[in-house]
N, C-alpha and C positions, 0 to 999 in steps of 0.2 A: 504494500500500500504506500503510494508516494504522495506525501502531503505537499501541495504546491506552496510556493513562496511568494509573498507579497513583494514585488520587485523594489518598490521604493524603500522598503526596510533593508533589503540587501544593498542597495546603492549607498544608503547612509552608513551602514555597517562597514562595508568595504572602503568607502571614502574616508571615514574617520580613522580607520586602521592605517591608511596611507599617510594621513596627516601626522599621526602619532609616530610612525616609522621615520618620517622626514625629520621631526623634531629630535628624535633620539640620535639620528645620524649627525645632525648639525650641532647639537649641544655638546656632543663628545668629539667634535672635530679638532684638528690640530692647530687651527689658526683662529685668531680673534675675529677676523672678517667673516669666516664661515659661521662662527657661533652667533654673530650679530644677526645673521639672516633668519635665525630661529624666530625672532619676534615678528617677522612678516608672514609666517605661516598662519592661515586662518585657524581660529580656535575649534571650529567644527565644520562639517561639510555643508550644513545649512544652519545659519543663526536661528536661535529660538523664535525670534519675532518674524522669521520668514519661512518657517517650517510648514510643509503641506498639512492642512487641517482637514481631517475626514470626520464629518458629523453624522451620527446615527440618529435619525428622528422617525416619527411616524406614530402608529397606533399604540395605544396603551395595552400592555400585556402581549405585544407581538414578539417579544424575545430579543429586543435590541441589545440588552446587556449580555445575553447568552451568546449572540453572534460575535459581539466584541470580545468576549472572554475567549472564545475559540480562536478568533483571528489573531489576537495578541499573545495568547498563552499566559495572560496575567491572572494571578490568583486573588488579587485585591478588588476584583470587580464582582459585586454582589448580584446574585440572580435568585429567582424564586417567585412564589406567588405574591400577589399584591403589587403595589407600586414600588418596584425595586429602586427606582431612581427618582429622588425628590428634587434634585437640582441638576444642572448641567455639570458633569464631571469631565474634566479634561485630563488626559493621560499623556505624558511625554513618553513616546515609544521609539527609542533609537533614532531620533532625528525626525520623527513624525508626531503630529498631535492628533489624537483620536478623542472625540467628544461623545459622551453618552448623555442623551437628553431625556427628560420626562416625556410621557406620552402626550401627543397632541389631542386635544378635546377629550379629556378623560371624564368629563362631567363631574367626577368626584372632586377634582382639583383643577378648576378652570384657570387658576393662576399659573399652572404649568405651561400653558400655551405661550405666555409671554417669555418665560425662561427659554423655551425651545426655539422660538422665533429669533431671539437675540443670538443664540448660538448658530442657527442656520444662516443668518446674515453674514457670518464670518467664514463660512465653509468654502473650501476649494472643491470639495467633493461631498455631496449629500447622498447618503444611503437612506432611502425612505422605506420603512419596513411595515408590512401588513401581514395578516395571517391568511390562511387558506379560505377564511370566510369573506375575504375581500373588503370592499368599501361599503359602509352605510352612507346615507345621503350627506350627513354632516362631515364625516371624514373625507368624503369625496370633495366636498366644498373646500376643506382645508388644503387638500392636495392640489386642487386646481388653482387655489390662491398662490401657492408656492410656485407651481410649475409655470403658470401663465402670467399672473399679475406681477409676481416678483421675479419673473424670468429666470427661475432656477432649473428649468427643464434641461438646459444644456449642461448643468453641473450635477445632474441627479441620476442615480440608479434606483430602480425599484426592486425590492426583494420581497418575495412571498415566502414566509416562514411557516413552520409547523405543518409541513406537507404530509407527515405521517398520519394526520387526522383524516386525510381524504380516504374514501372507501377503497381505492386501489393504490394508496400510498403515493410516493413521489415518482409516479410513472409518467412516461411520455404522454399517455392518454389523459391523465389527470392534468398535466401541465397544459395540454392543448385546450382542454375544456375551460380552464381558468383564463388562459390567454385570450380566448374569444370573449369571455365575460368582461375582461379588462378593457377591451378595445372601446367599448361604449363610454367608459368613464375617462379614459385617457385622451380621447379626441381633443385637439387635432393631432396629438402624438399617438404613437403605437407602442406596444410592449417592446418591440425591437429597438425603437428610438431610445428607450430608457434602459436598455441592456438588462431586461428583467431576468432575475435569477430565482429559481425555485429550490428552496433548501429546507432542511430540518436541522437547526443548530444543536438541539439536544441529541440527535442521533450522532452528530459529529463528535460531541463531547463524550458520549457513551462509548464511541469507538476507541477513544484514547485509553480508556481504562479496561477494555474488554481483553481477557486473557486468551480466549479462543480465537485463533487466527481467522478461521472462516467467518465467524460471526462478526469479528472486527472489520474485515474487508466489506462484508455485506452492509453493515451499519454505515461505513464511510461512503459507500456507493450511494446508498439511499439518502444520505445527508445532502448531496448535491453541492457540497462545499467547495470541491475542486473547481467546478465550473464558475462558482461565485467569485473565487479569487482570480481566475482567468479574466473575468469581466472587469474586476477592479484594475488589473494590470493593463488591459486594453484601454480602459477609460483614462488612466493616468497618461498613457502614451499619446492618446488622441488629443488630450487637453494641453499637451506641450509642457507639462509640469516638470519634465526632466531638466529643463533649463535652470531651475533653481539649484540643481546639484552640480552643474558644470562650472558655476561661477567660482567656487572655492578651488575646484580642481585646476582651472586656468591660472589662478593665483599661485597655487602650489607649483605648477609647471614652470612658471616664470622664475620663482625662487630657486628651483632646482637648476634651471639654465644658468642663473647667475652664480650659483654655488659651483657648478662645473667650471665656469670661467675662472673662478678663484684657484682652481687646481692648474697652475701654470704649465704651459708647454715648454717653458724654458726659453722661449723666443719672445721678446718684448713686442715686436711688430705683430706677430700672430695674435698675441694676447690683446693688443689694442684693436685689431680688426674684429676680433671676437666681441670685444666690449661695444664697439659701434653697432654691430649686428644686434646685440642684446638691447641696446638703447632703442633701436628701430623696432625691435620686436615688442618691447614694452609699450611704446607709443601706439602701435597698431592694436595690440591686445586691449588696451584701455578704451580705444575707440570702438572696438568690436563689442565691448560691454555697454558702452554709453548709447550706441545707436538704438538697440531695441528698447531701452528705457525711455529715451526721448520720443521715439515713435509711439510707444504705448500710451504716453500722455495725450498725444493728439488723437489716437484711435479712441481712447476712452471718452474724450470730449464729444466726438461725433456720435458714437454709439449711444451716449446718454440722450443726445438730441433726438435720435431716431426713435428710441423707446418712448420719449415724451410725446412724440407725434402720435404714436400708437395709443397712448393713454388718452390723449385729447380726442382722437378720432372715435375711440370706443365710447366716450362719454356723450357723443352726439346721438347715440342710438337709444331711444326711449319710445314709449308707446305713442306719443303724439308728434314724433319727428316727421319731417317731410323727406321721403325717400330720395327724391331727386336732389334735394339740397345736401343730404348726407353723402350721397355718391360724389357730388362735386367736391365736397370738402375732403373726402378720402383721396380722390384723385389729386387734389392740390397737395395733400400731405405726401403722397407718393412722389410728386414732382419735387417737393422740398428734400425728400430723402435722396433723390438723384443729385440734387445740388450739393447736399452734405457729402455725398460720396466723392464728388468732383473736388470739393473743398479739401477733403481729407487727402486726396491724391497730391494736391499742391502742398499742403502743410507737411506731409511726410517727406516729400522731396526737399522742402525747405530745411527741416530739422536735420536731415541726412547731409544736405549740402553744407550746413553750418559745421557739423561734426567733421566732415571730410576736409573742409577748409582749415579747421583747427589742426587736423592731423598733418596736412601739407605744411602748415606753418611750423609745426613742431619738428617735422622731418628736415625742413630747411635749416632749423637751428642746429640739428645734429650735424648736418653737413658743414655748417659754418663754425662748429665748435673747435676749440684749440686742439683737441685730440685728433680730429679729422684733418685739420690743416697741417699738423705736424706729421701725421702718419703717411698721407698720400705721397708727399715728396720722397720720404724715406723708401716707400715701396718702389717708386720709379727708379731710384738709384740702385736698389738691391737687385731689381730684375735686370737692369742694364749691366750691372757688374757681373751677373751670372751669364751674360751673353746668350740669352735664351733665343733660339731661332725656331722657325716653324718646323725645321727638320728635327731639331732636338726635342721639341714638344711632343712629337708623335711617338717618341720612345720613352716618355717620362713615367710610364706606368711602372717601370722597373727601378726608378731612381728613388732612393730612400732619404736623400738629403732634404732637410726641412725647407731650406731656401728654395730648392728646385720644386718641391711640392707646393710651396706657396705660389710660385710663379704659375704653375699649372692651374692652381685653384683660381687665381685672379683672372687669367685670360679666359678660362672656361666659363666662369660666371659673368664675364663681361659680354661675351658674344655667344649667347646661348644657342648652340646648334639645335635644329629641330630634332635631329636624331638622338640628341643627348650625348654625343661622342665628340671627340676632338676634331672630327672631319670638318666641322663648320669653321675651324680656324683659318681655312684657306681664304675666307672672306675678308681677312684682315687687309688684303691688298686693296680693298675698295675704299679704305680710309686714307685720307691725306695725313702727312706727318709720320712720326715714328709709330709703328703699330703697337709696340709695347707701351709707349706713353699713352696711346689712346685706350688701351686695355685697362691700364691702371686708373685713368681718369673716369672711365665708364663705371668701374667699381666704386669710385668715390661718389659719382652721381647717383648710384643706387640708393645711397642713404637719404637722398632728397627726392626720390621718385614721387611723381604726382599721381593722385588717385582720381583725376578728373573724370574718368569714364563713368562715374556714378550717374552723370546726367543722362545717359542713354537708357537707364532702367525705366521700364514701363510700369506705372502704378495704377492706371485707370481701372475702375471697377464700376460698370453700369448697374443700375437698379434691375436691369433685365436678368441679372445673375444673383439677385439678392434673396433667393429662397421664397418662402411662402407668402411674402408680401404681395406677390403677383396674384395669388389666389384670392386676395381680398377683393380685387376688382370684379371677380366673377361670382362673389357671394350673393346669394339671394337673401336679402334682408327682410325680416318680417316687421311690417308696420300696420297696426290696426288702430284706427282713430276712435272707434266705438266698441266698448266691451259689453257683450250681451249678458254674460253670467260669470259666476266664479270659476267655472271650468275653463271658459275661454281666457279669463284673466290669468289663471295659473299657466295655461299653455303659452300664452303670450309672454309672460315673464320668463319662462324657460327658454323660449325661442330667442328673446332679446338677450338673455344672459349668454346663450351660446354664440350669438352674433358678436357680442362685445368681446368674448374670449377669442373668437376667431380673428377679429381685427387686431387686438392687442398682440396675439401670438404672431400674426403675420409680420408686424413691425419689429417685434422682439427677435424673430428669426432673421429678418433682414439685418438687424444690428449685429447678430451673432455671426452671420456669414461674412459680413464686411470686416468684422474684427478678425476672423480667422484668415481672410484673404490678405489683409495688410500685415498681420503678424507673420504669416508664411512668406509673403513677398519680402519683408524686411530680413528674415532669416536667410532667404535665398540670396539676397544682395550681399549680405555679410559673408556668406559662404563663397560666393563667386568672386568677390573682389578682395576682401581682407583675409579670409581663411586661406585662400590660395597663396597669398604673399607670405603668410605665417609659415605655411608648409615649406615654401622655398627657403625661407630663413633657417628653419629647423634643419633642412637638408644641408645647407651650407655650414651651419654650426657643427653638424655631425662630421662633415668632411674635414673641418679645421681640427676637430678633436681627434680624428684618426691620424693626424700628423704627430700627435704626442707619442713619444717612444716608450716612456715609462709611466705607469698609472698607479696611483695609490689605492689602498683598499677603500678609502672614502670615495674616491672617484668612481670605482667600480660599483659601489653601493648606490651612489647617486644615479649612475646610468641605469641600473636595474630598476630603481624607484621611478625614474622618469618614464621608462617603458611601461610600467604598471599603471602609472597615472594616465598616460595617453591611451592605453587599452580601455580603461574605464570611461574616459571621455568619448572614445569611439563607440563603445557599447551604448552609452546614453544617447548619442546622436542616431 
C-alpha cells in the first residue's frame, strides 16, 4: 500500500534541508569571507507570512478534522462526535499552514460562520467538505456565496466524505450517482471544475492501525484518499503556487555561486572575470524576481475592476427591471472589460519596461566599474602575449595551461558559433582591427548587454478569450412585472437568483482567465529573455571553474549542493 505524498510538504522539507546543509558548509569554512555568506542564506524555504495556506471548511460534522488529521499525521488534532472545532485552528506543517474551521451554518452555533469566513478569506486553497448526504438548501446557499459571490471557485476543491455510508460504499456507481446530484447545485460549475474527491477519512485512519494486510489494503482503497491527495497536488501545480518555493532557492543558488568564486583558481584575472559574471548574474536574478511582483500588482488592479463590473451588473437584475435596459448595461460592462484588458496589456508592458531599463542601467554600471576597466586591458595583453592564433585555437582542447584556457574561453564566448564549437572562429576575419582585441572587447561588452527585445513581446488579450463572460450575452433572463401568486413569486426569485449568479460568475471567470493569461505571459517572458541569459552565465561560470586545477573539499561540497539546488528548482518548474 503506497501512501501518496502531498508535494508541497516534500518541497518544503527538501528545500529546508538544502538551506541547512549550505549553512553548515559555510559556517565551518576556512575563510572569513565564506563564513560571512552564511547570513545571506534564507532562514526557511518559505517565510511564515508567505507560506501556502490550505483551509478546510464546509458542513458541520462532515469530518474536516479527521481529513486533516490523516493528511498531516498530527496527533494534536481532535476528532469525534459533536462540534470538534470551536475556533479556526491553524497548524504550521513543515512550511505549510493548514487551517481547521468550525462548520458553516451549524444552526447550533451561528457565530461559527463568521470565524470560518475570516479564515476562508485568507486561503490559497479551500477544501470544502460535505458528507454523502450532500447539500441542504441553506448549505447550498453558503457554498454558492463562497464559490460565486466571493469568487472562491477557482481556489476551491470539493470533497464528499463518509462515503462508507452509501449503500454500495465508495464505489464508482455511488460516486457517479452523487456526481449527477451535485451538478444541479454546482451550476454554473461542474464537479470536474472543482476537482471533486470522494473519500472516507475514517477508513483511511483505520487502515493505518489495521494489522491484517489484506484488510488494511482494502480499507485504504475504499478511503479514496490517494486520489484526494493527487487532486491536491494537481491543484497546487495549476495555481502556480510552486513559485513561492523557488524564491529562496534562487537566493541560495546565488550565495553558492559567490561562495564558489571565493575558492580561488589561483589566477587573479580569472577570479575577476568570474566576479563580473556573478555581478551580472545577481542583477538579472533580482530583476527576474521583481518583474512578476510588479506585474501582479497591475493584474490585481484590473481583475478587481472586472469583478466589480460583474457585481454591479448582477444587481440590475430584479423583478421589475427592464430586460432591454439590463442587456444594454451588461453589454456596456463587457465593453469596459475589453478596455480593462487592453489597459492591462499596456500597464504590464510599462512595468516590465521600467524593470528592464533599470537592469540595463545596472549592467552598464558593471561594465563601467573599476574592476571591468582594469580587467579588460589586462586580458588583451595576456592573450597577445600568448600569441594565440586561429590555428593554435583549434588545438586548444589538449592544452592545460590556464592562460591558454582563458584565451579559448574568451574568444569562444565572444563569437558564439551556432554549432557551439570553435568552427565559428573563422568568422573573426570579418572584423576590422586585431581579432583578439575584438574578442576581448566583445567579452567586456557582454557585461553591459541590453535587454531591449522585451518590446517585441505580445501581451494583448481580447475579451473574446475571457471565458464564461461571453455566455452572459446569451443568457435568457427572467423578468416578470406582475406576480400572480406565491408560487410564481418563489419561482421568480429562484430564477432571478440564478441569473444574478450567472452574471457574477461570468465576470469572475473573465477576471480569472485574464489573471492566468498575464501571469503565464509574464513567466514566459522571464523564461525566454532573462532565464536564458542566466543559463548562459551559469555555463560560462562552470567553464571558468573547470580551469581550476586543485579543488578543496569545501569547493566540492558547494558544487554538489549547487547541483541539488538546481535539480529542485527544475522539478518545481
